[in-house]
PAVO-490030 format. One record per atom (N, C-alpha, C): atom name; x, y, z. Coordinates in steps of 0.2 Angstrom, whole numbers, plus 5000, padded with zeros to 4 digits. Layout:
BEGIN
> atome,X,Y,Z
> CA,X,Y,Z
...
***
This chain:
BEGIN
> atome,X,Y,Z
> N,5005,4993,5001
> CA,5000,5000,4999
> C,5006,5006,5001
> N,5002,5011,4996
> CA,5007,5016,4996
> C,5005,5024,5000
> N,5009,5027,5002
> CA,5007,5033,5006
> C,5009,5041,5002
> N,5005,5045,5006
> CA,5005,5051,5002
> C,5007,5057,5006
> N,5012,5061,5004
> CA,5016,5066,5008
> C,5012,5073,5007
> N,5011,5078,5012
> CA,5008,5084,5010
> C,5014,5090,5011
> N,5017,5092,5007
> CA,5021,5097,5005
> C,5018,5104,5008
> N,5022,5109,5010
> CA,5020,5117,5011
> C,5020,5120,5004
> N,5016,5124,5004
> CA,5018,5128,4997
> C,5022,5132,4995
> N,5026,5132,4991
> CA,5031,5136,4990
> C,5031,5143,4991
> N,5036,5148,4993
> CA,5036,5153,4994
> C,5035,5157,5001
> N,5035,5163,5003
> CA,5035,5165,5010
> C,5027,5165,5012
> N,5026,5165,5020
> CA,5019,5166,5022
> C,5017,5173,5020
> N,5010,5174,5020
> CA,5007,5180,5018
> C,5008,5184,5024
> N,5009,5191,5024
> CA,5009,5196,5027
> C,5002,5198,5030
> N,5004,5200,5037
> CA,4997,5203,5040
> C,4993,5196,5043
> N,4990,5199,5049
> CA,4986,5193,5052
> C,4981,5190,5047
> N,4978,5184,5050
> CA,4974,5180,5047
> C,4968,5184,5047
> N,4963,5185,5040
> CA,4958,5189,5042
> C,4952,5187,5047
> N,4952,5181,5048
> CA,4948,5179,5054
> C,4950,5179,5060
> N,4956,5181,5061
> CA,4959,5183,5068
> C,4955,5189,5072
> N,4952,5188,5078
> CA,4951,5195,5081
> C,4956,5195,5089
> N,4958,5200,5091
> CA,4961,5202,5095
> C,4958,5203,5102
> N,4960,5200,5107
> CA,4955,5201,5114
> C,4959,5207,5118
> N,4964,5210,5117
> CA,4966,5217,5119
> C,4962,5223,5116
> N,4964,5228,5120
> CA,4960,5235,5119
> C,4966,5240,5116
> N,4966,5242,5111
> CA,4972,5248,5112
> C,4972,5253,5116
> N,4977,5256,5116
> CA,4978,5264,5122
> C,4974,5267,5119
> N,4970,5270,5124
> CA,4964,5277,5120
> C,4966,5283,5127
> N,4970,5283,5131
> CA,4971,5288,5136
> C,4977,5294,5132
> N,4975,5299,5134
> CA,4979,5304,5132
> C,4981,5310,5137
> N,4985,5313,5138
> CA,4988,5319,5143
> C,4987,5325,5139
> N,4985,5330,5144
> CA,4987,5338,5140
> C,4994,5340,5144
> N,4998,5342,5141
> CA,5004,5345,5144
> C,5004,5353,5143
> N,4999,5356,5140
> CA,4998,5363,5141
> C,4992,5365,5142
> N,4992,5370,5145
> CA,4985,5373,5147
> C,4980,5370,5152
> N,4983,5366,5156
> CA,4982,5361,5162
> C,4979,5365,5167
> N,4972,5364,5170
> CA,4968,5368,5175
> C,4974,5365,5181
> N,4975,5371,5185
> CA,4979,5371,5191
> C,4976,5365,5196
> N,4980,5361,5199
> CA,4977,5355,5203
> C,4976,5358,5211
> N,4972,5364,5211
> CA,4971,5366,5218
> C,4965,5370,5219
> N,4960,5369,5223
> CA,4953,5374,5224
> C,4954,5381,5226
> N,4960,5382,5230
> CA,4961,5388,5232
> C,4965,5391,5228
> N,4963,5397,5226
> CA,4966,5403,5223
> C,4968,5408,5227
> N,4975,5411,5229
> CA,4976,5416,5233
> C,4976,5422,5230
> N,4974,5428,5232
> CA,4975,5435,5229
> C,4980,5438,5233
> N,4981,5444,5231
> CA,4988,5448,5233
> C,4986,5450,5240
> N,4981,5451,5242
> CA,4980,5452,5249
> C,4977,5446,5254
> N,4977,5441,5251
> CA,4977,5436,5256
> C,4984,5433,5260
> N,4983,5431,5265
> CA,4989,5429,5271
> C,4987,5422,5273
> N,4994,5418,5275
> CA,4992,5413,5277
> C,4993,5414,5284
> N,4988,5412,5289
> CA,4988,5413,5295
> C,4990,5407,5300
> N,4994,5407,5304
> CA,4997,5401,5307
> C,4996,5403,5315
> N,4993,5396,5320
> CA,4993,5397,5326
> C,4995,5391,5329
> N,4999,5392,5334
> CA,5003,5386,5338
> C,5001,5387,5346
> N,5000,5381,5347
> CA,4999,5380,5355
> C,5003,5374,5358
> N,5006,5375,5363
> CA,5010,5371,5365
> C,5012,5372,5372
> N,5014,5365,5376
> CA,5014,5366,5382
> C,5021,5363,5383
> N,5026,5364,5377
> CA,5033,5363,5378
> C,5038,5369,5379
> N,5043,5368,5383
> CA,5045,5373,5386
> C,5050,5378,5380
> N,5051,5373,5376
> CA,5057,5375,5370
> C,5054,5371,5365
> N,5051,5375,5359
> CA,5048,5372,5354
> C,5050,5374,5346
> N,5050,5372,5343
> CA,5051,5374,5334
> C,5046,5371,5331
> N,5042,5375,5327
> CA,5036,5373,5322
> C,5038,5376,5315
> N,5039,5372,5311
> CA,5040,5374,5303
> C,5036,5373,5299
> N,5033,5377,5296
> CA,5028,5377,5292
> C,5029,5378,5284
> N,5030,5373,5280
> CA,5031,5374,5273
> C,5024,5374,5268
> N,5025,5378,5264
> CA,5020,5379,5258
> C,5023,5379,5252
> N,5017,5378,5246
> CA,5019,5378,5240
> C,5015,5381,5236
> N,5016,5387,5232
> CA,5011,5392,5229
> C,5013,5391,5222
> N,5007,5388,5218
> CA,5009,5389,5210
> C,5008,5396,5207
> N,5013,5399,5204
> CA,5013,5405,5201
> C,5012,5405,5194
> N,5007,5410,5191
> CA,5007,5410,5184
> C,5012,5410,5180
> N,5019,5413,5183
> CA,5025,5415,5177
> C,5030,5414,5182
> N,5035,5411,5180
> CA,5042,5410,5184
> C,5045,5415,5183
> N,5050,5418,5187
> CA,5054,5424,5188
> C,5058,5424,5182
> N,5059,5431,5178
> CA,5063,5431,5172
> C,5070,5430,5174
> N,5073,5427,5169
> CA,5080,5426,5171
> C,5085,5431,5169
> N,5084,5437,5167
> CA,5087,5443,5166
> C,5086,5448,5170
> N,5091,5454,5169
> CA,5090,5461,5173
> C,5086,5464,5168
> N,5082,5470,5172
> CA,5078,5473,5168
> C,5081,5477,5162
> N,5087,5479,5163
> CA,5091,5482,5159
> C,5093,5479,5154
> N,5092,5473,5153
> CA,5096,5468,5148
> C,5092,5468,5141
> N,5087,5470,5141
> CA,5084,5470,5135
> C,5077,5465,5135
> N,5075,5464,5130
> CA,5070,5459,5129
> C,5073,5452,5131
> N,5069,5448,5135
> CA,5071,5441,5135
> C,5071,5436,5128
> N,5075,5430,5130
> CA,5075,5426,5123
> C,5068,5423,5122
> N,5066,5423,5118
> CA,5058,5422,5116
> C,5058,5413,5118
> N,5063,5409,5118
> CA,5061,5403,5120
> C,5060,5403,5128
> N,5065,5407,5132
> CA,5065,5407,5140
> C,5058,5410,5140
> N,5056,5415,5137
> CA,5051,5419,5139
> C,5045,5414,5139
> N,5043,5409,5133
> CA,5039,5404,5132
> C,5039,5400,5139
> N,5045,5397,5140
> CA,5045,5393,5146
> C,5043,5397,5153
> N,5044,5402,5154
> CA,5043,5406,5160
> C,5034,5406,5160
> N,5031,5406,5156
> CA,5024,5405,5155
> C,5020,5399,5157
> N,5025,5393,5158
> CA,5021,5387,5159
> C,5020,5386,5167
> N,5022,5390,5171
> CA,5020,5390,5178
> C,5026,5389,5182
> N,5026,5391,5189
> CA,5032,5391,5193
> C,5028,5391,5200
> N,5033,5384,5204
> CA,5030,5383,5210
> C,5035,5386,5215
> N,5032,5391,5219
> CA,5036,5394,5224
> C,5036,5390,5231
> N,5041,5389,5233
> CA,5042,5387,5240
> C,5041,5391,5246
> N,5038,5391,5252
> CA,5036,5395,5256
> C,5039,5393,5264
> N,5043,5395,5267
> CA,5045,5392,5274
> C,5044,5397,5278
> N,5040,5396,5284
> CA,5041,5399,5289
> C,5042,5395,5297
> N,5048,5397,5299
> CA,5049,5394,5306
> C,5047,5399,5312
> N,5044,5395,5316
> CA,5041,5398,5322
> C,5045,5396,5330
> N,5048,5399,5332
> CA,5054,5397,5337
> C,5052,5400,5344
> N,5052,5394,5348
> CA,5052,5396,5355
> C,5056,5400,5357
> N,5054,5407,5361
> CA,5058,5413,5364
> C,5059,5417,5359
> N,5057,5416,5353
> CA,5057,5422,5348
> C,5050,5425,5345
> N,5048,5421,5340
> CA,5039,5423,5338
> C,5036,5420,5343
> N,5038,5414,5347
> CA,5033,5410,5352
> C,5037,5412,5359
> N,5033,5415,5363
> CA,5035,5417,5369
> C,5032,5410,5374
> N,5035,5404,5373
> CA,5033,5399,5376
> C,5036,5398,5383
> N,5029,5397,5388
> CA,5031,5398,5394
> C,5035,5392,5398
> N,5037,5392,5404
> CA,5040,5387,5407
> C,5036,5384,5414
> N,5030,5386,5415
> CA,5026,5384,5419
> C,5023,5377,5419
> N,5025,5374,5425
> CA,5023,5366,5423
> C,5017,5365,5422
> N,5016,5360,5417
> CA,5008,5360,5415
> C,5004,5365,5410
> N,5009,5371,5410
> CA,5005,5377,5407
> C,5005,5376,5398
> N,5002,5380,5395
> CA,5004,5381,5387
> C,5005,5389,5387
> N,5008,5388,5380
> CA,5009,5395,5377
> C,5006,5395,5371
> N,5004,5401,5367
> CA,5002,5401,5360
> C,5004,5407,5357
> N,5005,5406,5351
> CA,5006,5412,5346
> C,5004,5412,5339
> N,5001,5418,5337
> CA,5000,5416,5329
> C,5005,5421,5325
> N,5005,5419,5319
> CA,5009,5422,5315
> C,5005,5424,5308
> N,5008,5427,5303
> CA,5005,5428,5296
> C,5010,5428,5292
> N,5009,5426,5286
> CA,5014,5424,5281
> C,5012,5428,5274
> N,5015,5432,5271
> CA,5012,5435,5266
> C,5012,5430,5259
> N,5008,5431,5255
> CA,5008,5427,5251
> C,5007,5431,5242
> N,5008,5427,5237
> CA,5007,5431,5232
> C,5001,5426,5227
> N,5000,5432,5222
> CA,4994,5428,5218
> C,4996,5421,5214
> N,4991,5417,5215
> CA,4992,5410,5213
> C,4987,5406,5217
> N,4990,5400,5216
> CA,4985,5394,5219
> C,4989,5390,5222
> N,4986,5390,5227
> CA,4989,5386,5234
> C,4990,5379,5234
> N,4994,5374,5234
> CA,4996,5369,5232
> C,4996,5364,5238
> N,5000,5367,5244
> CA,5001,5361,5249
> C,5003,5365,5256
> N,5001,5364,5261
> CA,5004,5367,5268
> C,5006,5361,5272
> N,5011,5361,5275
> CA,5012,5355,5280
> C,5016,5358,5286
> N,5016,5356,5291
> CA,5018,5358,5298
> C,5021,5352,5301
> N,5028,5354,5306
> CA,5031,5348,5309
> C,5033,5351,5314
> N,5035,5348,5321
> CA,5039,5352,5325
> C,5046,5347,5328
> N,5050,5351,5333
> CA,5055,5347,5336
> C,5056,5344,5342
> N,5050,5346,5345
> CA,5050,5344,5352
> C,5046,5339,5353
> N,5039,5341,5354
> CA,5034,5336,5355
> C,5034,5331,5352
> N,5035,5324,5357
> CA,5035,5317,5353
> C,5029,5314,5355
> N,5024,5315,5358
> CA,5018,5313,5359
> C,5013,5318,5356
> N,5007,5314,5354
> CA,5001,5319,5352
> C,4998,5322,5360
> N,4997,5328,5358
> CA,4993,5332,5363
> C,4997,5337,5366
> N,5003,5337,5365
> CA,5007,5343,5366
> C,5009,5348,5361
> N,5008,5349,5355
> CA,5009,5355,5350
> C,5004,5354,5346
> N,5000,5360,5346
> CA,4994,5359,5342
> C,4994,5364,5336
> N,4994,5363,5330
> CA,4995,5370,5324
> C,4988,5370,5321
> N,4986,5376,5320
> CA,4982,5378,5315
> C,4983,5381,5309
> N,4981,5382,5304
> CA,4982,5385,5298
> C,4976,5387,5293
> N,4977,5395,5292
> CA,4971,5395,5288
> C,4972,5400,5284
> N,4969,5403,5279
> CA,4967,5408,5273
> C,4965,5414,5277
> N,4969,5420,5278
> CA,4966,5426,5281
> C,4967,5432,5276
> N,4961,5436,5277
> CA,4960,5440,5272
> C,4960,5447,5274
> N,4966,5451,5272
> CA,4967,5457,5273
> C,4967,5457,5283
> N,4967,5463,5285
> CA,4968,5464,5292
> C,4972,5460,5295
> N,4972,5460,5303
> CA,4978,5456,5306
> C,4975,5448,5307
> N,4981,5444,5309
> CA,4978,5438,5311
> C,4973,5436,5316
> N,4971,5440,5320
> CA,4966,5441,5325
> C,4962,5448,5324
> N,4955,5447,5324
> CA,4951,5442,5325
> C,4950,5437,5321
> N,4949,5430,5322
> CA,4947,5424,5319
> C,4941,5427,5314
> N,4938,5432,5314
> CA,4933,5433,5310
> C,4935,5435,5302
> N,4942,5436,5302
> CA,4947,5437,5296
> C,4947,5431,5292
> N,4946,5425,5295
> CA,4947,5419,5292
> C,4942,5417,5287
> N,4945,5415,5280
> CA,4941,5414,5275
> C,4941,5406,5273
> N,4946,5404,5275
> CA,4946,5396,5273
> C,4950,5393,5277
> N,4948,5388,5282
> CA,4952,5384,5287
> C,4955,5378,5283
> N,4962,5377,5285
> CA,4966,5373,5278
> C,4966,5367,5284
> N,4969,5367,5290
> CA,4969,5360,5294
> C,4971,5364,5301
> N,4969,5359,5305
> CA,4971,5360,5313
> C,4971,5353,5315
> N,4978,5351,5319
> CA,4979,5345,5321
> C,4986,5346,5326
> N,4986,5341,5330
> CA,4992,5340,5334
> C,4998,5337,5329
> N,5004,5340,5330
> CA,5009,5337,5327
> C,5016,5334,5333
> N,5019,5330,5329
> CA,5024,5326,5335
> C,5031,5328,5329
> N,5037,5325,5333
> CA,5042,5324,5329
> C,5043,5320,5322
> N,5038,5315,5323
> CA,5038,5309,5318
> C,5031,5310,5314
> N,5026,5313,5317
> CA,5020,5314,5314
> C,5018,5321,5311
> N,5019,5324,5306
> CA,5017,5330,5303
> C,5009,5332,5301
> N,5007,5336,5301
> CA,5001,5338,5298
> C,5000,5343,5293
> N,4995,5343,5289
> CA,4995,5348,5283
> C,4989,5347,5279
> N,4988,5352,5274
> CA,4984,5353,5269
> C,4987,5352,5262
> N,4983,5348,5257
> CA,4976,5344,5257
> C,4976,5338,5261
> N,4971,5335,5262
> CA,4970,5328,5265
> C,4972,5329,5272
> N,4974,5335,5276
> CA,4973,5335,5282
> C,4967,5336,5286
> N,4967,5336,5293
> CA,4961,5335,5297
> C,4960,5341,5300
> N,4954,5344,5301
> CA,4953,5350,5305
> C,4949,5348,5311
> N,4953,5348,5316
> CA,4950,5346,5323
> C,4951,5352,5329
> N,4948,5350,5333
> CA,4948,5355,5339
> C,4953,5353,5343
> N,4955,5356,5347
> CA,4962,5353,5352
> C,4960,5348,5356
> N,4954,5347,5358
> CA,4951,5341,5363
> C,4949,5336,5359
> N,4949,5336,5353
> CA,4949,5329,5350
> C,4954,5324,5350
> N,4952,5319,5350
> CA,4956,5311,5351
> C,4960,5311,5356
> N,4965,5307,5356
> CA,4969,5305,5362
> C,4973,5311,5363
> N,4975,5312,5371
> CA,4978,5317,5374
> C,4985,5316,5374
> N,4990,5319,5378
> CA,4996,5319,5379
> C,4998,5317,5385
> N,4999,5310,5387
> CA,5000,5308,5394
> C,5006,5313,5397
> N,5003,5315,5404
> CA,5010,5319,5407
> C,5010,5317,5414
> N,5016,5315,5416
> CA,5018,5315,5424
> C,5020,5321,5428
> N,5016,5324,5430
> CA,5018,5332,5433
> C,5019,5331,5442
> N,5023,5335,5443
> CA,5024,5337,5452
> C,5022,5343,5452
> N,5018,5344,5459
> CA,5016,5350,5462
> C,5019,5352,5468
> N,5021,5358,5469
> CA,5024,5361,5474
> C,5020,5358,5482
> N,5024,5359,5486
> CA,5021,5357,5493
> C,5017,5363,5495
> N,5012,5362,5498
> CA,5008,5368,5503
> C,5012,5369,5509
> N,5009,5375,5512
> CA,5012,5376,5518
> C,5010,5371,5524
> N,5016,5370,5529
> CA,5011,5367,5533
> C,5005,5367,5538
> N,5002,5362,5537
> CA,4994,5364,5540
> C,4990,5366,5534
> N,4991,5365,5528
> CA,4986,5366,5524
> C,4986,5361,5519
> N,4980,5361,5515
> CA,4979,5356,5510
> C,4981,5357,5502
> N,4985,5354,5499
> CA,4985,5354,5492
> C,4979,5354,5487
> N,4981,5359,5482
> CA,4976,5360,5476
> C,4980,5358,5470
> N,4976,5354,5464
> CA,4980,5353,5458
> C,4974,5354,5454
> N,4977,5360,5448
> CA,4973,5362,5443
> C,4976,5364,5436
> N,4974,5362,5431
> CA,4977,5363,5425
> C,4977,5373,5423
> N,4982,5373,5420
> CA,4984,5380,5419
> C,4981,5383,5412
> N,4978,5389,5412
> CA,4976,5391,5405
> C,4969,5388,5402
> N,4971,5388,5397
> CA,4965,5383,5392
> C,4965,5376,5393
> N,4970,5372,5397
> CA,4972,5366,5396
> C,4966,5361,5399
> N,4965,5355,5396
> CA,4960,5351,5398
> C,4964,5344,5400
> N,4962,5342,5407
> CA,4966,5336,5410
> C,4960,5331,5411
> N,4962,5325,5410
> CA,4958,5319,5412
> C,4962,5315,5418
> N,4961,5315,5423
> CA,4965,5314,5429
> C,4965,5307,5430
> N,4970,5304,5428
> CA,4972,5297,5429
> C,4974,5295,5436
> N,4976,5298,5440
> CA,4979,5297,5446
> C,4982,5303,5450
> N,4981,5305,5457
> CA,4985,5309,5459
> C,4986,5306,5466
> N,4992,5307,5468
> CA,4997,5305,5474
> C,5001,5309,5478
> N,4999,5310,5486
> CA,5004,5313,5490
> C,5003,5310,5496
> N,5009,5312,5500
> CA,5010,5310,5506
> C,5008,5314,5512
> N,5004,5312,5518
> CA,5002,5315,5523
> C,5005,5314,5527
> N,5010,5318,5532
> CA,5014,5316,5538
> C,5012,5321,5543
> N,5009,5317,5548
> CA,5006,5321,5553
> C,5010,5323,5559
> N,5007,5328,5562
> CA,5013,5330,5569
> C,5010,5326,5575
> N,5013,5328,5581
> CA,5012,5324,5585
> C,5006,5327,5589
> N,5003,5332,5588
> CA,4997,5334,5590
> C,4991,5328,5589
> N,4988,5327,5594
> CA,4984,5322,5594
> C,4977,5324,5592
> N,4975,5320,5586
> CA,4968,5322,5583
> C,4968,5317,5577
> N,4962,5314,5575
> CA,4960,5311,5571
> C,4959,5315,5563
> N,4963,5313,5560
> CA,4963,5317,5552
> C,4960,5313,5547
> N,4954,5317,5544
> CA,4951,5313,5539
> C,4952,5315,5532
> N,4956,5314,5527
> CA,4955,5316,5521
> C,4951,5315,5518
> N,4948,5320,5512
> CA,4944,5321,5508
> C,4947,5321,5500
> N,4945,5318,5496
> CA,4946,5321,5489
> C,4940,5325,5486
> N,4942,5331,5486
> CA,4937,5335,5483
> C,4938,5338,5474
> N,4933,5338,5472
> CA,4933,5342,5464
> C,4927,5347,5464
> N,4932,5353,5462
> CA,4927,5359,5462
> C,4926,5361,5455
> N,4921,5364,5454
> CA,4921,5369,5446
> C,4925,5376,5446
> N,4924,5378,5441
> CA,4926,5386,5442
> C,4923,5391,5448
> N,4918,5389,5449
> CA,4914,5394,5454
> C,4916,5392,5460
> N,4920,5388,5462
> CA,4921,5386,5468
> C,4915,5380,5472
> N,4910,5377,5465
> CA,4905,5373,5468
> C,4909,5365,5468
> N,4907,5363,5475
> CA,4909,5356,5475
> C,4905,5350,5471
> N,4908,5346,5467
> CA,4906,5343,5462
> C,4906,5334,5466
> N,4911,5334,5468
> CA,4913,5327,5470
> C,4917,5328,5477
> N,4914,5325,5482
> CA,4918,5324,5489
> C,4919,5317,5491
> N,4924,5313,5491
> CA,4924,5306,5495
> C,4929,5306,5499
> N,4927,5304,5505
> CA,4932,5303,5512
> C,4935,5297,5512
> N,4940,5297,5515
> CA,4945,5291,5517
> C,4941,5287,5521
> N,4942,5280,5520
> CA,4939,5275,5524
> C,4941,5275,5532
> N,4947,5276,5533
> CA,4950,5276,5539
> C,4954,5283,5540
> N,4953,5285,5548
> CA,4957,5291,5549
> C,4963,5290,5550
> N,4967,5295,5550
> CA,4976,5296,5551
> C,4976,5299,5558
> N,4980,5296,5561
> CA,4981,5298,5569
> C,4989,5301,5569
> N,4990,5305,5574
> CA,4995,5307,5575
> C,5003,5304,5574
> N,5008,5308,5572
> CA,5014,5305,5571
> C,5014,5299,5567
> N,5011,5300,5561
> CA,5010,5295,5555
> C,5012,5297,5548
> N,5015,5295,5544
> CA,5014,5295,5537
> C,5010,5289,5531
> N,5005,5293,5529
> CA,5002,5289,5525
> C,5001,5291,5517
> N,5003,5286,5513
> CA,5002,5289,5506
> C,4996,5287,5502
> N,4993,5293,5502
> CA,4985,5294,5498
> C,4986,5294,5491
> N,4981,5290,5487
> CA,4981,5290,5481
> C,4973,5291,5480
> N,4972,5297,5474
> CA,4966,5298,5472
> C,4965,5295,5464
> N,4960,5290,5463
> CA,4960,5286,5456
> C,4953,5286,5455
> N,4952,5287,5448
> CA,4944,5286,5446
> C,4943,5279,5444
> N,4937,5278,5446
> CA,4935,5271,5444
> C,4936,5265,5447
> N,4940,5266,5454
> CA,4941,5261,5457
> C,4937,5262,5463
> N,4937,5256,5469
> CA,4934,5256,5475
> C,4939,5259,5479
> N,4937,5263,5485
> CA,4942,5265,5490
> C,4944,5260,5493
> N,4950,5260,5497
> CA,4953,5256,5501
> C,4956,5258,5508
> N,4954,5256,5513
> CA,4956,5258,5520
> C,4964,5257,5519
> N,4968,5261,5526
> CA,4975,5261,5526
> C,4978,5254,5526
> N,4982,5253,5522
> CA,4986,5245,5522
> C,4994,5246,5520
> N,4997,5246,5526
> CA,5004,5245,5525
> C,5006,5254,5523
> N,5004,5258,5525
> CA,5005,5265,5524
> C,5001,5268,5519
> N,4997,5266,5515
> CA,4994,5267,5509
> C,4987,5267,5509
> N,4984,5272,5506
> CA,4976,5272,5506
> C,4974,5275,5500
> N,4968,5271,5497
> CA,4966,5274,5490
> C,4959,5277,5491
> N,4957,5282,5488
> CA,4951,5286,5488
> C,4948,5286,5482
> N,4942,5283,5480
> CA,4941,5284,5474
> C,4937,5290,5471
> N,4938,5292,5464
> CA,4936,5298,5461
> C,4931,5295,5456
> N,4926,5299,5454
> CA,4923,5298,5447
> C,4925,5296,5442
> N,4922,5292,5438
> CA,4926,5289,5432
> C,4927,5294,5427
> N,4931,5294,5422
> CA,4931,5299,5417
> C,4931,5306,5420
> N,4937,5308,5424
> CA,4937,5313,5428
> C,4940,5320,5424
> N,4936,5324,5421
> CA,4940,5330,5417
> C,4939,5335,5420
> N,4946,5339,5420
> CA,4946,5346,5423
> C,4946,5350,5418
> N,4943,5356,5417
> CA,4945,5361,5411
> C,4946,5367,5416
> N,4948,5373,5411
> CA,4950,5379,5414
> C,4946,5381,5421
> N,4950,5382,5426
> CA,4946,5383,5433
> C,4942,5379,5436
> N,4943,5372,5435
> CA,4941,5366,5439
> C,4947,5363,5442
> N,4947,5360,5449
> CA,4952,5360,5452
> C,4951,5352,5457
> N,4956,5349,5457
> CA,4956,5343,5462
> C,4960,5344,5468
> N,4957,5343,5475
> CA,4961,5345,5481
> C,4961,5341,5486
> N,4965,5341,5490
> CA,4963,5336,5497
> C,4960,5342,5502
> N,4956,5339,5505
> CA,4952,5345,5512
> C,4952,5339,5517
> N,4956,5341,5523
> CA,4958,5336,5527
> C,4954,5339,5534
> N,4950,5335,5536
> CA,4947,5337,5542
> C,4952,5335,5548
> N,4951,5341,5553
> CA,4956,5339,5558
> C,4963,5340,5557
> N,4964,5342,5552
> CA,4972,5345,5549
> C,4975,5350,5555
> N,4980,5348,5557
> CA,4986,5353,5563
> C,4989,5356,5559
> N,4992,5361,5563
> CA,4997,5366,5560
> C,5003,5362,5558
> N,5006,5357,5562
> CA,5012,5354,5561
> C,5010,5349,5554
> N,5004,5347,5553
> CA,5005,5341,5546
> C,5006,5345,5540
> N,5011,5340,5535
> CA,5012,5342,5529
> C,5011,5337,5525
> N,5008,5340,5519
> CA,5007,5336,5513
> C,5014,5338,5509
> N,5017,5332,5506
> CA,5021,5333,5502
> C,5023,5326,5497
> N,5027,5326,5493
> CA,5027,5321,5486
> C,5020,5322,5482
> N,5018,5328,5480
> CA,5013,5328,5476
> C,5013,5326,5469
> N,5010,5321,5467
> CA,5012,5319,5460
> C,5004,5318,5457
> N,5005,5319,5451
> CA,4998,5317,5447
> C,5000,5315,5440
> N,4996,5311,5439
> CA,4997,5308,5431
> C,4990,5309,5427
> N,4991,5314,5421
> CA,4986,5316,5417
> C,4986,5315,5410
> N,4979,5315,5406
> CA,4979,5315,5399
> C,4979,5322,5399
> N,4982,5327,5393
> CA,4982,5333,5393
> C,4981,5335,5387
> N,4976,5339,5384
> CA,4974,5343,5378
> C,4974,5351,5378
> N,4975,5353,5372
> CA,4977,5361,5372
> C,4973,5363,5368
> N,4965,5364,5371
> CA,4961,5365,5366
> C,4961,5373,5362
***
């Protein structure tokens, strides 16, 4: 039985795809404009607009740096006014737009008069002159605060006039706490009040009162505190009397909001370490220590205070080692 062999047709294959072939891909249809592109910013700056900056901090030494970028319609001309008409190619290039960087440093002890009062705050405002164009970005960072709740920065567009009153604010850009590792800025930043979110945890020490007097702990300025714990040592004199310690919370008008007494009295010639703490049950004196309960979520605003009120206190009795642990905000 014979066999047959099919040989290819002589010559080269036909050019181009087979007429019956259909591609599954889609050709590129996206294109970009490189000329006459709309500015990537919704904030247009006029010549009398200014950048307002407010910094509030409880750091004794702080430096805040605010960086901004402004899109100008034309870049600076590369020639002196007396050198004649500029080169046409350079002139055409100068009309493509120019990004102007703006840097404002706010320093402790110069622009900012930061206070050194323990637990207190200082604030300062500043204005930065701008030019006509589109605002692209604003960012702020600091060099001292390592935890949220210590240094608060707010930026806005101010229209004419001085930085205060705030009635001259025409657009709020951002307001947030900054740290050495966490800047804040616009766009995509947050517009928060100083008391929003977690605060700055602080362990502070108060001065001893005079002998025979009770101690008072209160936030300075506009600070807001949430009390975590207050601890103090009461050393009684040899005068025979029972001393009963109370933990009192008062509002700005001196009205008592909370008054919790110790479970056991303290006698003469003894030393007891008292701790005022929210959300726990009071405990009697054990091994020279006693716990007094405070209301849960114990917030103190400006003018409010927490204090010891010792019934039967004697002239020689002394409060000392007064320490308090608080969560702190700069509203």
